N, CA, C and O atoms as CSV, one atom per row, in Angstrom:
chain,resi,resn,atom,element,x,y,z
A,1,UNK,N,N,97.001,66.898,104.931
A,1,UNK,CA,C,96.326,67.008,103.657
A,1,UNK,C,C,97.166,66.316,102.596
A,1,UNK,O,O,98.393,66.409,102.610
A,2,UNK,N,N,96.507,65.623,101.680
A,2,UNK,CA,C,97.219,64.906,100.632
A,2,UNK,C,C,97.726,65.879,99.556
A,2,UNK,O,O,97.365,67.055,99.534
A,3,UNK,N,N,98.553,65.360,98.689
A,3,UNK,CA,C,99.180,66.179,97.644
A,3,UNK,C,C,98.148,66.812,96.714
A,3,UNK,O,O,98.319,67.957,96.297
A,4,UNK,N,N,97.080,66.085,96.384
A,4,UNK,CA,C,96.039,66.631,95.518
A,4,UNK,C,C,95.331,67.802,96.200
A,4,UNK,O,O,95.000,68.786,95.540
A,5,UNK,N,N,95.098,67.710,97.496
A,5,UNK,CA,C,94.472,68.802,98.234
A,5,UNK,C,C,95.337,70.045,98.246
A,5,UNK,O,O,94.829,71.164,98.174
A,6,UNK,N,N,96.658,69.848,98.338
A,6,UNK,CA,C,97.571,70.986,98.288
A,6,UNK,C,C,97.508,71.647,96.919
A,6,UNK,O,O,97.495,72.874,96.819
A,7,UNK,N,N,97.468,70.843,95.869
A,7,UNK,CA,C,97.405,71.403,94.516
A,7,UNK,C,C,96.104,72.161,94.303
A,7,UNK,O,O,96.099,73.235,93.701
A,8,UNK,N,N,94.999,71.608,94.795
A,8,UNK,CA,C,93.718,72.291,94.641
A,8,UNK,C,C,93.756,73.657,95.314
A,8,UNK,O,O,93.232,74.630,94.772
A,9,UNK,N,N,94.367,73.735,96.478
A,9,UNK,CA,C,94.472,74.993,97.206
A,9,UNK,C,C,95.341,75.995,96.443
A,9,UNK,O,O,95.026,77.185,96.408
A,10,UNK,N,N,96.427,75.525,95.836
A,10,UNK,CA,C,97.344,76.411,95.129
A,10,UNK,C,C,96.730,76.928,93.837
A,10,UNK,O,O,96.996,78.062,93.438
A,11,UNK,N,N,95.927,76.126,93.188
A,11,UNK,CA,C,95.135,76.596,92.069
A,11,UNK,C,C,95.775,76.523,90.699
A,11,UNK,O,O,96.981,76.334,90.539
A,12,UNK,N,N,94.901,76.684,89.722
A,12,UNK,CA,C,95.261,76.737,88.314
A,12,UNK,C,C,94.459,77.877,87.712
A,12,UNK,O,O,93.268,78.016,87.990
A,13,UNK,N,N,95.098,78.687,86.896
A,13,UNK,CA,C,94.400,79.809,86.264
A,13,UNK,C,C,95.023,80.167,84.935
A,13,UNK,O,O,96.023,79.581,84.522
A,14,UNK,N,N,94.428,81.128,84.275
A,14,UNK,CA,C,94.980,81.592,83.009
A,14,UNK,C,C,96.377,82.135,83.225
A,14,UNK,O,O,96.637,82.813,84.219
A,15,UNK,N,N,97.273,81.846,82.306
A,15,UNK,CA,C,98.629,82.364,82.371
A,15,UNK,C,C,98.602,83.885,82.247
A,15,UNK,O,O,97.755,84.449,81.554
A,16,UNK,N,N,99.535,84.533,82.924
A,16,UNK,CA,C,99.641,85.979,82.831
A,16,UNK,C,C,101.029,86.344,82.348
A,16,UNK,O,O,102.013,85.925,82.957
A,17,UNK,N,N,101.143,87.110,81.274
A,17,UNK,CA,C,100.046,87.645,80.479
A,17,UNK,C,C,99.341,86.534,79.702
A,17,UNK,O,O,99.910,85.476,79.433
A,18,UNK,N,N,98.095,86.807,79.352
A,18,UNK,CA,C,97.266,85.820,78.663
A,18,UNK,C,C,97.924,85.432,77.343
A,18,UNK,O,O,98.383,86.282,76.580
A,19,UNK,N,N,97.957,84.128,77.097
A,19,UNK,CA,C,98.561,83.603,75.869
A,19,UNK,C,C,97.856,82.308,75.499
A,19,UNK,O,O,97.068,81.775,76.279
A,20,UNK,N,N,98.140,81.815,74.324
A,20,UNK,CA,C,97.603,80.512,73.936
A,20,UNK,C,C,98.698,79.468,74.047
A,20,UNK,O,O,99.885,79.765,73.913
A,21,UNK,N,N,98.275,78.249,74.293
A,21,UNK,CA,C,99.189,77.121,74.348
A,21,UNK,C,C,99.511,76.730,72.909
A,21,UNK,O,O,98.606,76.361,72.161
A,22,UNK,N,N,100.781,76.803,72.504
A,22,UNK,CA,C,101.118,76.511,71.109
A,22,UNK,C,C,100.795,75.078,70.691
A,22,UNK,O,O,100.555,74.815,69.513
A,23,UNK,N,N,100.788,74.153,71.647
A,23,UNK,CA,C,100.523,72.753,71.315
A,23,UNK,C,C,99.040,72.480,71.061
A,23,UNK,O,O,98.690,71.675,70.198
A,24,UNK,N,N,98.162,73.164,71.827
A,24,UNK,CA,C,96.734,72.855,71.729
A,24,UNK,C,C,95.900,73.984,71.135
A,24,UNK,O,O,94.797,73.746,70.642
A,25,UNK,N,N,96.415,75.206,71.177
A,25,UNK,CA,C,95.640,76.348,70.722
A,25,UNK,C,C,94.674,76.865,71.776
A,25,UNK,O,O,93.994,77.866,71.551
A,26,UNK,N,N,94.603,76.193,72.928
A,26,UNK,CA,C,93.750,76.634,74.032
A,26,UNK,C,C,94.443,77.755,74.803
A,26,UNK,O,O,95.620,78.043,74.587
A,27,UNK,N,N,93.695,78.376,75.699
A,27,UNK,CA,C,94.287,79.377,76.582
A,27,UNK,C,C,95.337,78.681,77.449
A,27,UNK,O,O,95.067,77.634,78.038
A,28,UNK,N,N,96.528,79.263,77.524
A,28,UNK,CA,C,97.601,78.695,78.344
A,28,UNK,C,C,97.269,78.877,79.820
A,28,UNK,O,O,96.730,79.909,80.221
A,29,UNK,N,N,97.591,77.880,80.613
A,29,UNK,CA,C,97.294,77.898,82.043
A,29,UNK,C,C,98.583,77.908,82.858
A,29,UNK,O,O,99.628,77.432,82.414
A,30,UNK,N,N,98.476,78.463,84.061
A,30,UNK,CA,C,99.547,78.405,85.050
A,30,UNK,C,C,99.020,77.639,86.246
A,30,UNK,O,O,97.846,77.737,86.602
A,31,UNK,N,N,99.901,76.882,86.852
A,31,UNK,CA,C,99.460,76.066,87.973
A,31,UNK,C,C,100.362,76.244,89.185
A,31,UNK,O,O,101.558,76.512,89.078
A,32,UNK,N,N,99.729,76.080,90.346
A,32,UNK,CA,C,100.404,75.967,91.618
A,32,UNK,C,C,101.292,77.182,91.933
A,32,UNK,O,O,100.794,78.307,91.949
A,33,UNK,N,N,102.584,76.980,92.181
A,33,UNK,CA,C,103.458,78.076,92.601
A,33,UNK,C,C,103.559,79.166,91.537
A,33,UNK,O,O,103.634,80.350,91.867
A,34,UNK,N,N,103.560,78.778,90.278
A,34,UNK,CA,C,103.618,79.778,89.200
A,34,UNK,C,C,102.342,80.622,89.185
A,34,UNK,O,O,102.398,81.827,88.941
A,35,UNK,N,N,101.206,79.999,89.443
A,35,UNK,CA,C,99.939,80.735,89.490
A,35,UNK,C,C,99.961,81.774,90.614
A,35,UNK,O,O,99.448,82.881,90.447
A,36,UNK,N,N,100.543,81.425,91.736
A,36,UNK,CA,C,100.651,82.358,92.859
A,36,UNK,C,C,101.541,83.542,92.470
A,36,UNK,O,O,101.177,84.692,92.716
A,37,UNK,N,N,102.691,83.275,91.872
A,37,UNK,CA,C,103.606,84.344,91.475
A,37,UNK,C,C,102.947,85.283,90.468
A,37,UNK,O,O,103.115,86.499,90.548
A,38,UNK,N,N,102.203,84.723,89.530
A,38,UNK,CA,C,101.510,85.552,88.549
A,38,UNK,C,C,100.385,86.352,89.203
A,38,UNK,O,O,100.133,87.493,88.816
A,39,UNK,N,N,99.706,85.763,90.192
A,39,UNK,CA,C,98.649,86.484,90.908
A,39,UNK,C,C,99.229,87.679,91.669
A,39,UNK,O,O,98.603,88.738,91.733
A,40,UNK,N,N,100.402,87.514,92.235
A,40,UNK,CA,C,101.069,88.624,92.926
A,40,UNK,C,C,101.332,89.756,91.939
A,40,UNK,O,O,101.072,90.921,92.239
A,41,UNK,N,N,101.846,89.414,90.770
A,41,UNK,CA,C,102.108,90.440,89.747
A,41,UNK,C,C,100.816,91.141,89.329
A,41,UNK,O,O,100.809,92.358,89.145
A,42,UNK,N,N,99.737,90.399,89.178
A,42,UNK,CA,C,98.457,90.997,88.796
A,42,UNK,C,C,97.990,91.988,89.864
A,42,UNK,O,O,97.531,93.083,89.542
A,43,UNK,N,N,98.107,91.601,91.123
A,43,UNK,CA,C,97.704,92.496,92.221
A,43,UNK,C,C,98.524,93.784,92.174
A,43,UNK,O,O,97.971,94.876,92.305
A,44,UNK,N,N,99.839,93.663,91.987
A,44,UNK,CA,C,100.705,94.835,91.990
A,44,UNK,C,C,100.511,95.708,90.750
A,44,UNK,O,O,100.690,96.924,90.820
A,45,UNK,N,N,100.157,95.117,89.645
A,45,UNK,CA,C,99.940,95.871,88.408
A,45,UNK,C,C,98.593,96.593,88.363
A,45,UNK,O,O,98.416,97.520,87.574
A,46,UNK,N,N,97.654,96.180,89.196
A,46,UNK,CA,C,96.301,96.728,89.159
A,46,UNK,C,C,96.157,97.867,90.164
A,46,UNK,O,O,96.461,97.717,91.347
A,47,UNK,N,N,95.690,98.997,89.669
A,47,UNK,CA,C,95.406,100.137,90.547
A,47,UNK,C,C,93.970,100.014,91.044
A,47,UNK,O,O,93.082,99.661,90.268
A,48,UNK,N,N,93.723,100.297,92.324
A,48,UNK,CA,C,92.348,100.278,92.815
A,48,UNK,C,C,91.467,101.171,91.935
A,48,UNK,O,O,91.841,102.290,91.584
A,49,UNK,N,N,90.286,100.645,91.590
A,49,UNK,CA,C,89.365,101.377,90.733
A,49,UNK,C,C,89.395,100.917,89.287
A,49,UNK,O,O,88.495,101.264,88.523
A,50,UNK,N,N,90.401,100.147,88.883
A,50,UNK,CA,C,90.489,99.670,87.505
A,50,UNK,C,C,89.451,98.600,87.188
A,50,UNK,O,O,88.972,98.526,86.056
A,51,UNK,N,N,89.103,97.790,88.145
A,51,UNK,CA,C,88.155,96.694,87.900
A,51,UNK,C,C,86.771,97.131,88.350
A,51,UNK,O,O,86.541,97.412,89.526
A,52,UNK,N,N,85.868,97.183,87.403
A,52,UNK,CA,C,84.523,97.686,87.674
A,52,UNK,C,C,83.818,96.855,88.741
A,52,UNK,O,O,83.187,97.413,89.639
A,53,UNK,N,N,83.915,95.551,88.658
A,53,UNK,CA,C,83.200,94.689,89.604
A,53,UNK,C,C,83.947,94.492,90.930
A,53,UNK,O,O,83.379,93.979,91.894
A,54,UNK,N,N,85.197,94.894,90.974
A,54,UNK,CA,C,85.994,94.808,92.212
A,54,UNK,C,C,86.789,96.101,92.368
A,54,UNK,O,O,88.011,96.083,92.222
A,55,UNK,N,N,86.134,97.217,92.660
A,55,UNK,CA,C,86.798,98.523,92.640
A,55,UNK,C,C,87.916,98.691,93.671
A,55,UNK,O,O,88.775,99.554,93.490
A,56,UNK,N,N,87.934,97.910,94.729
A,56,UNK,CA,C,88.999,98.046,95.733
A,56,UNK,C,C,90.194,97.145,95.452
A,56,UNK,O,O,91.242,97.281,96.082
A,57,UNK,N,N,90.035,96.223,94.502
A,57,UNK,CA,C,91.111,95.283,94.179
A,57,UNK,C,C,92.308,96.026,93.598
A,57,UNK,O,O,92.157,96.934,92.781
A,58,UNK,N,N,93.493,95.626,94.030
A,58,UNK,CA,C,94.722,96.179,93.484
A,58,UNK,C,C,95.641,96.697,94.564
A,58,UNK,O,O,95.447,96.440,95.752
A,59,UNK,N,N,96.646,97.432,94.126
A,59,UNK,CA,C,97.675,97.934,95.032
A,59,UNK,C,C,97.782,99.444,94.910
A,59,UNK,O,O,97.811,99.987,93.806
A,60,UNK,N,N,97.840,100.109,96.037
A,60,UNK,CA,C,97.864,101.563,96.092
A,60,UNK,C,C,99.163,102.220,95.673
A,60,UNK,O,O,99.288,103.439,95.789
A,61,UNK,N,N,100.146,101.452,95.185
A,61,UNK,CA,C,101.409,102.082,94.778
A,61,UNK,C,C,101.211,103.042,93.611
A,61,UNK,O,O,101.996,103.972,93.427
A,62,UNK,N,N,100.173,102.818,92.830
A,62,UNK,CA,C,99.936,103.672,91.666
A,62,UNK,C,C,99.554,105.094,92.072
A,62,UNK,O,O,99.713,106.026,91.283
A,63,UNK,N,N,99.058,105.266,93.275
A,63,UNK,CA,C,98.739,106.601,93.779
A,63,UNK,C,C,100.002,107.402,94.101
A,63,UNK,O,O,99.935,108.616,94.293
A,64,UNK,N,N,101.144,106.729,94.160
A,64,UNK,CA,C,102.401,107.370,94.552
A,64,UNK,C,C,103.299,107.699,93.365
A,64,UNK,O,O,104.426,108.159,93.553
A,65,UNK,N,N,102.823,107.473,92.169
A,65,UNK,CA,C,103.639,107.643,90.966
A,65,UNK,C,C,104.239,109.045,90.853
A,65,UNK,O,O,105.393,109.186,90.448
A,66,UNK,N,N,103.488,110.067,91.197
A,66,UNK,CA,C,103.957,111.434,90.997
A,66,UNK,C,C,104.545,112.071,92.258
A,66,UNK,O,O,104.826,113.269,92.274
A,67,UNK,N,N,104.728,111.286,93.296
A,67,UNK,CA,C,105.310,111.808,94.529
A,67,UNK,C,C,106.817,111.997,94.372
A,67,UNK,O,O,107.472,111.270,93.626
A,68,UNK,N,N,107.345,112.965,95.074
A,68,UNK,CA,C,108.785,113.173,95.092
A,68,UNK,C,C,109.416,112.080,95.939
A,68,UNK,O,O,108.924,111.767,97.024
A,69,UNK,N,N,110.504,111.498,95.446
A,69,UNK,CA,C,111.133,110.375,96.120
A,69,UNK,C,C,111.677,110.797,97.480
A,69,UNK,O,O,112.429,111.765,97.594
A,70,UNK,N,N,111.277,110.047,98.509
A,70,UNK,CA,C,111.736,110.311,99.871
A,70,UNK,C,C,111.607,109.013,100.663
A,70,UNK,O,O,111.040,108.028,100.189
A,71,UNK,N,N,112.137,109.038,101.858
A,71,UNK,CA,C,112.013,107.875,102.734
A,71,UNK,C,C,110.545,107.589,103.032
A,71,UNK,O,O,110.136,106.430,103.102
A,72,UNK,N,N,109.767,108.630,103.204
A,72,UNK,CA,C,108.335,108.474,103.476
A,72,UNK,C,C,107.639,107.761,102.327
A,72,UNK,O,O,106.805,106.885,102.554
A,73,UNK,N,N,107.974,108.127,101.099
A,73,UNK,CA,C,107.361,107.493,99.928
A,73,UNK,C,C,107.792,106.025,99.841
A,73,UNK,O,O,106.975,105.163,99.518
A,74,UNK,N,N,109.048,105.736,100.120
A,74,UNK,CA,C,109.523,104.347,100.097
A,74,UNK,C,C,108.757,103.499,101.108
A,74,UNK,O,O,108.371,102.369,100.808
A,75,UNK,N,N,108.538,104.041,102.303
A,75,UNK,CA,C,107.758,103.311,103.302
A,75,UNK,C,C,106.303,103.160,102.862
A,75,UNK,O,O,105.679,102.133,103.125
A,76,UNK,N,N,105.762,104.178,102.193
A,76,UNK,CA,C,104.382,104.099,101.697
A,76,UNK,C,C,104.244,103.028,100.617
A,76,UNK,O,O,103.240,102.317,100.580
A,77,UNK,N,N,105.240,102.904,99.738
A,77,UNK,CA,C,105.229,101.849,98.710
A,77,UNK,C,C,105.252,100.487,99.388
A,77,UNK,O,O,104.475,99.598,99.043
A,78,UNK,N,N,106.143,100.333,100.349
A,78,UNK,CA,C,106.243,99.067,101.085
A,78,UNK,C,C,104.920,98.718,101.768
A,78,UNK,O,O,104.469,97.575,101.699
A,79,UNK,N,N,104.307,99.684,102.416
A,79,UNK,CA,C,103.043,99.449,103.122
A,79,UNK,C,C,101.913,99.108,102.138
A,79,UNK,O,O,101.090,98.235,102.414
A,80,UNK,N,N,101.877,99.790,101.005
A,80,UNK,CA,C,100.833,99.522,100.012
A,80,UNK,C,C,100.950,98.099,99.466
A,80,UNK,O,O,99.944,97.413,99.288
A,81,UNK,N,N,102.172,97.662,99.204
A,81,UNK,CA,C,102.401,96.297,98.710
A,81,UNK,C,C,102.008,95.290,99.781
A,81,UNK,O,O,101.304,94.320,99.499
A,82,UNK,N,N,102.456,95.515,100.993
A,82,UNK,CA,C,102.141,94.602,102.101
A,82,UNK,C,C,100.625,94.499,102.307
A,82,UNK,O,O,100.094,93.398,102.453
A,83,UNK,N,N,99.936,95.628,102.320
A,83,UNK,CA,C,98.481,95.627,102.522
A,83,UNK,C,C,97.756,94.890,101.400
A,83,UNK,O,O,96.872,94.073,101.659
A,84,UNK,N,N,98.131,95.177,100.151
A,84,UNK,CA,C,97.452,94.557,99.008
A,84,UNK,C,C,97.646,93.041,98.993
A,84,UNK,O,O,96.693,92.296,98.762
A,85,UNK,N,N,98.859,92.590,99.235
A,85,UNK,CA,C,99.110,91.146,99.201
A,85,UNK,C,C,98.468,90.434,100.382
A,85,UNK,O,O,98.031,89.290,100.252
A,86,UNK,N,N,98.406,91.090,101.519
A,86,UNK,CA,C,97.757,90.492,102.690
A,86,UNK,C,C,96.260,90.315,102.440
A,86,UNK,O,O,95.675,89.307,102.836
A,87,UNK,N,N,95.650,91.288,101.788
A,87,UNK,CA,C,94.206,91.237,101.539
A,87,UNK,C,C,93.858,90.324,100.368
A,87,UNK,O,O,92.899,89.556,100.455
A,88,UNK,N,N,94.619,90.392,99.271
A,88,UNK,CA,C,94.191,89.759,98.026
A,88,UNK,C,C,94.921,88.477,97.647
A,88,UNK,O,O,94.572,87.872,96.633
A,89,UNK,N,N,95.898,88.041,98.395
A,89,UNK,CA,C,96.545,86.762,98.093
A,89,UNK,C,C,96.582,85.899,99.348
A,89,UNK,O,O,97.582,85.876,100.065
A,90,UNK,N,N,95.472,85.181,99.613
A,90,UNK,CA,C,95.364,84.404,100.849
A,90,UNK,C,C,96.208,83.129,100.866
A,90,UNK,O,O,96.288,82.468,101.901
A,91,UNK,N,N,96.829,82.772,99.761
A,91,UNK,CA,C,97.628,81.543,99.720
A,91,UNK,C,C,99.027,81.734,100.273
A,91,UNK,O,O,99.778,80.766,100.395
A,92,UNK,N,N,99.401,82.988,100.618
A,92,UNK,CA,C,100.771,83.237,101.084
A,92,UNK,C,C,100.794,83.950,102.430
A,92,UNK,O,O,99.836,84.614,102.826
A,93,UNK,N,N,101.918,83.790,103.116
A,93,UNK,CA,C,102.270,84.598,104.287
A,93,UNK,C,C,103.479,85.423,103.872
A,93,UNK,O,O,104.486,84.878,103.420
A,94,UNK,N,N,103.378,86.729,104.025
A,94,UNK,CA,C,104.513,87.589,103.684
A,94,UNK,C,C,105.609,87.435,104.724
A,94,UNK,O,O,105.345,87.468,105.926
A,95,UNK,N,N,106.816,87.270,104.267
A,95,UNK,CA,C,107.975,87.241,105.147
A,95,UNK,C,C,108.576,88.641,105.205
A,95,UNK,O,O,108.860,89.164,106.283
A,96,UNK,N,N,108.768,89.244,104.020
A,96,UNK,CA,C,109.302,90.604,103.991
A,96,UNK,C,C,108.964,91.289,102.676
A,96,UNK,O,O,108.777,90.650,101.641
A,97,UNK,N,N,108.892,92.592,102.754
A,97,UNK,CA,C,108.751,93.458,101.584
A,97,UNK,C,C,109.794,94.557,101.759
A,97,UNK,O,O,109.805,95.257,102.771
A,98,UNK,N,N,110.666,94.704,100.770
A,98,UNK,CA,C,111.718,95.720,100.835
A,98,UNK,C,C,111.764,96.483,99.515
A,98,UNK,O,O,111.693,95.890,98.439
A,99,UNK,N,N,111.881,97.795,99.613
A,99,UNK,CA,C,111.941,98.641,98.427
A,99,UNK,C,C,113.366,99.146,98.268
A,99,UNK,O,O,113.922,99.773,99.170
A,100,UNK,N,N,113.951,98.865,97.106
A,100,UNK,CA,C,115.316,99.287,96.812
A,100,UNK,C,C,115.266,100.503,95.886
A,100,UNK,O,O,114.821,100.388,94.744
A,101,UNK,N,N,115.721,101.669,96.366
A,101,UNK,CA,C,115.642,102.888,95.557
A,101,UNK,C,C,116.837,103.100,94.626
A,101,UNK,O,O,116.988,104.187,94.069
A,102,UNK,N,N,117.683,102.094,94.446
A,102,UNK,CA,C,118.913,102.286,93.684
A,102,UNK,C,C,118.657,102.788,92.260
A,102,UNK,O,O,119.488,103.510,91.709
A,103,UNK,N,N,117.530,102.420,91.660
A,103,UNK,CA,C,117.224,102.870,90.305
A,103,UNK,C,C,116.277,104.052,90.252
A,103,UNK,O,O,115.729,104.358,89.193
A,104,UNK,N,N,116.076,104.719,91.371
A,104,UNK,CA,C,115.093,105.806,91.442
A,104,UNK,C,C,115.382,106.927,90.444
A,104,UNK,O,O,114.448,107.507,89.891
A,105,UNK,N,N,116.635,107.238,90.207
A,105,UNK,CA,C,116.961,108.288,89.244
A,105,UNK,C,C,116.556,107.902,87.826
A,105,UNK,O,O,116.320,108.770,86.985
A,106,UNK,N,N,116.476,106.615,87.563
A,106,UNK,CA,C,116.048,106.117,86.252
A,106,UNK,C,C,114.545,105.849,86.204
A,106,UNK,O,O,114.025,105.388,85.187
A,107,UNK,N,N,113.853,106.137,87.299
A,107,UNK,CA,C,112.403,105.991,87.315
A,107,UNK,C,C,111.893,104.614,87.686
A,107,UNK,O,O,110.780,104.250,87.305
A,108,UNK,N,N,112.679,103.838,88.420
A,108,UNK,CA,C,112.233,102.501,88.803
A,108,UNK,C,C,112.618,102.203,90.256
A,108,UNK,O,O,113.720,102.523,90.703
A,109,UNK,N,N,111.693,101.593,90.969
A,109,UNK,CA,C,111.952,101.057,92.301
A,109,UNK,C,C,111.867,99.541,92.197
A,109,UNK,O,O,110.960,99.012,91.554
A,110,UNK,N,N,112.791,98.848,92.815
A,110,UNK,CA,C,112.734,97.389,92.845
A,110,UNK,C,C,112.123,96.965,94.174
A,110,UNK,O,O,112.646,97.282,95.242
A,111,UNK,N,N,111.015,96.249,94.093
A,111,UNK,CA,C,110.306,95.811,95.289
A,111,UNK,C,C,110.562,94.321,95.459
A,111,UNK,O,O,110.087,93.511,94.663
A,112,UNK,N,N,111.310,93.962,96.492
A,112,UNK,CA,C,111.640,92.565,96.777
A,112,UNK,C,C,110.618,92.002,97.757
A,112,UNK,O,O,110.417,92.539,98.846
A,113,UNK,N,N,109.981,90.916,97.350
A,113,UNK,CA,C,108.932,90.300,98.154
A,113,UNK,C,C,109.341,88.864,98.459
A,113,UNK,O,O,109.548,88.061,97.550
A,114,UNK,N,N,109.453,88.553,99.730
A,114,UNK,CA,C,109.709,87.180,100.184
A,114,UNK,C,C,108.436,86.676,100.836
A,114,UNK,O,O,107.831,87.373,101.651
A,115,UNK,N,N,108.030,85.470,100.481
A,115,UNK,CA,C,106.788,84.930,101.011
A,115,UNK,C,C,106.874,83.420,101.185
A,115,UNK,O,O,107.757,82.755,100.643
A,116,UNK,N,N,105.936,82.909,101.952
A,116,UNK,CA,C,105.829,81.469,102.206
A,116,UNK,C,C,104.440,81.026,101.745
A,116,UNK,O,O,103.434,81.648,102.087
A,117,UNK,N,N,104.400,79.957,100.975
A,117,UNK,CA,C,103.121,79.395,100.553
A,117,UNK,C,C,102.540,78.660,101.751
A,117,UNK,O,O,103.154,77.732,102.278
A,118,UNK,N,N,101.366,79.075,102.172
A,118,UNK,CA,C,100.777,78.545,103.408
A,118,UNK,C,C,100.608,77.033,103.401
A,118,UNK,O,O,100.947,76.369,104.381
A,119,UNK,N,N,100.100,76.491,102.332
A,119,UNK,CA,C,99.760,75.069,102.324
A,119,UNK,C,C,100.983,74.171,102.285
A,119,UNK,O,O,100.976,73.095,102.883
A,120,UNK,N,N,102.045,74.596,101.583
A,120,UNK,CA,C,103.218,73.734,101.419
A,120,UNK,C,C,104.400,74.152,102.286
A,120,UNK,O,O,105.369,73.405,102.417
A,121,UNK,N,N,104.325,75.343,102.879
A,121,UNK,CA,C,105.407,75.901,103.684
A,121,UNK,C,C,106.660,76.186,102.847
A,121,UNK,O,O,107.744,76.370,103.399
A,122,UNK,N,N,106.516,76.223,101.546
A,122,UNK,CA,C,107.621,76.512,100.643
A,122,UNK,C,C,107.816,78.023,100.554
A,122,UNK,O,O,106.851,78.773,100.408
A,123,UNK,N,N,109.069,78.463,100.644
A,123,UNK,CA,C,109.354,79.897,100.517
A,123,UNK,C,C,109.708,80.221,99.072
A,123,UNK,O,O,110.231,79.382,98.339
A,124,UNK,N,N,109.413,81.446,98.683
A,124,UNK,CA,C,109.714,81.913,97.342
A,124,UNK,C,C,109.893,83.422,97.405
A,124,UNK,O,O,109.643,84.045,98.437
A,125,UNK,N,N,110.323,83.996,96.309
A,125,UNK,CA,C,110.482,85.444,96.274
A,125,UNK,C,C,110.184,85.963,94.879
A,125,UNK,O,O,110.100,85.210,93.909
A,126,UNK,N,N,110.030,87.268,94.816
A,126,UNK,CA,C,109.731,87.942,93.563
A,126,UNK,C,C,110.291,89.355,93.673
A,126,UNK,O,O,110.116,90.018,94.696
A,127,UNK,N,N,110.957,89.811,92.633
A,127,UNK,CA,C,111.388,91.205,92.576
A,127,UNK,C,C,110.547,91.867,91.503
A,127,UNK,O,O,110.600,91.502,90.328
A,128,UNK,N,N,109.768,92.851,91.932
A,128,UNK,CA,C,108.845,93.536,91.046
A,128,UNK,C,C,109.378,94.929,90.739
A,128,UNK,O,O,109.567,95.732,91.653
A,129,UNK,N,N,109.624,95.230,89.453
A,129,UNK,CA,C,110.077,96.577,89.109
A,129,UNK,C,C,108.877,97.513,88.991
A,129,UNK,O,O,107.997,97.300,88.157
A,130,UNK,N,N,108.844,98.532,89.816
A,130,UNK,CA,C,107.757,99.511,89.778
A,130,UNK,C,C,108.265,100.765,89.087
A,130,UNK,O,O,109.106,101.488,89.620
A,131,UNK,N,N,107.740,101.011,87.889
A,131,UNK,CA,C,108.151,102.163,87.085
A,131,UNK,C,C,107.284,103.351,87.439
A,131,UNK,O,O,106.062,103.300,87.302
A,132,UNK,N,N,107.910,104.418,87.892
A,132,UNK,CA,C,107.138,105.590,88.246
A,132,UNK,C,C,107.424,106.778,87.331
A,132,UNK,O,O,106.964,107.892,87.584
A,133,UNK,N,N,108.179,106.535,86.280
A,133,UNK,CA,C,108.379,107.525,85.233
A,133,UNK,C,C,108.012,106.860,83.924
A,133,UNK,O,O,108.339,105.695,83.700
A,134,UNK,N,N,107.341,107.589,83.066
A,134,UNK,CA,C,106.851,107.030,81.812
A,134,UNK,C,C,107.961,106.439,80.959
A,134,UNK,O,O,107.752,105.419,80.302
A,135,UNK,N,N,109.135,107.055,80.953
A,135,UNK,CA,C,110.220,106.589,80.081
A,135,UNK,C,C,110.786,105.254,80.515
A,135,UNK,O,O,111.415,104.580,79.699
A,136,UNK,N,N,110.594,104.833,81.770
A,136,UNK,CA,C,111.173,103.595,82.236
A,136,UNK,C,C,110.284,102.388,82.048
A,136,UNK,O,O,110.723,101.263,82.285
A,137,UNK,N,N,109.048,102.588,81.630
A,137,UNK,CA,C,108.102,101.472,81.491
A,137,UNK,C,C,108.512,100.578,80.344
A,137,UNK,O,O,109.001,101.054,79.320
A,138,UNK,N,N,108.314,99.283,80.515
A,138,UNK,CA,C,108.685,98.329,79.450
A,138,UNK,C,C,107.759,98.450,78.255
A,138,UNK,O,O,107.923,97.728,77.272
């Protein structure tokens, strides 16, 4: 596949969070690898049931917010992230998902996601902070 075909597959979409382009005043766009990274964040930030027209879209980690921290909960967070990204982000292959509980006492889990972009075979990663206590949210 040619370079243009790879770009078409990777996509272009509204920047997340939504903003305007200071140079043009139009809605700012994200393209290619950045669009994928932002799509991953959108999936993880969305709880199933939030989107009226897509009620199953999102990640089930939000159902675990009030659970007592345990190994079982850490595995459940990992599984929820893996399931959501496998279903809702077809442009990537997950390499690994790991949950680091080091900040659990402060109300945050760090979710490390390693993935490969299917079309380009390029690897990338993202560390997503999941706040499960109200005081830790940005």
